[in-house]
C-alpha positions, 0 to 999 in steps of 0.5 A: 485475538478477538473483535469488539466495537466501541459503541457510538455513531458510528461504532468503531471496530476494535481488535483485542490481542494478547501478548506475553510481552505486554506489561500494560494495555496499549492502543495503536491505530494503523496508519494504513487502514485505520484499524484500532488494536488494543494489546493487553497482558495475558491475565488482564480481562477484556472488559478492562481493555474495553473500558480503557478504549472508552476512556480514549474514545475522544482521541480515537475518533479524533484520530480517525476523523483526520484520516483521508476517506477511502475511495471506492472505485465507481464511474466518475471516481478518480484513480491515480496511475503513474502519479496522475489522476485519472477519472474512470469513465465508461467506454464502448470498446473492449479494452481498458484505455489509459488516456490523459486524465482518464481511464476508459473502461468498457461498461458491462451489461448491468452498468456497474463499475467492473472493479475486478477488471480495473484491479487486474488492469492496474496489476498488469500495468504495475507488472509491466512498469516494475519488470522494466525498471527491475530489468534496467537496474539489474542490467546496470548492476550486472546481476540477475534476479530469479523472479518478480511477484506482486502483492498488495502488501501493507508493511513494505513496498518491496523486498528481495530474498536471498535467492534473488526473488523480487516482490513489489506492491502493485499499488506502486503503479499509482505513485509517480514513476520516479517513486516506482523506479526508486523502489525497483532500484532499492530492491535490485541493489539488495541483489548485491548488498543484502543489508542497509549499510552505507555501501547499500545506500551508495549503490542505490545512489549509483543506480538511481541517483539522488533518492531523497525525494522519492523516499520522502514521497513514500513516507509522506504520501505512500499510505494514501495509496491504500485509500483506494478500494479494489474490492467488488 
């Protein structure tokens, strides 16, 4: 795998990867982070792949231009929590406060936004919400899970291992509560049905109720949760 750039204003980062299965050059733009990846057969020169990208430059830039802009956390920025927009404002207390329409964050001595502290708060809030939902559905199912872990996953919102370990994306706490609960019910259902058979979906319906709305929200809006940048 190698990194290159498509020249222009601004330059577009390109990731080139080789695959023994590839029969021709293919181009993919990630719906999560906008990463442009060129996959090429083992014996195709990199220059040929870069020329292919230049031929597709108009399409690449057009596609990237349609992506929602990334949101960097700073004073005055809006961060959704529990599906509600919260404006980040500076406070004088010691604790972060979740209030109607705003997130009150203690201001440091240098006046900069304490992004790392906000990230920890969001992760702790997510753990509380997801643990409560998981406990609720596990109790209704009559089964126990072994543990819960949180990650910043890109490919899935949750998972359940064969030993009953539940994993969730902590970004789910930014989604509406019914969406978070749906994902918890989905993963808890795997404690009994380790598949996506009709029996599994019947069990999700039994635990959660009609799930089409929550599942559809994730398909339509889930990628937007990755717009928010929690890096300092």
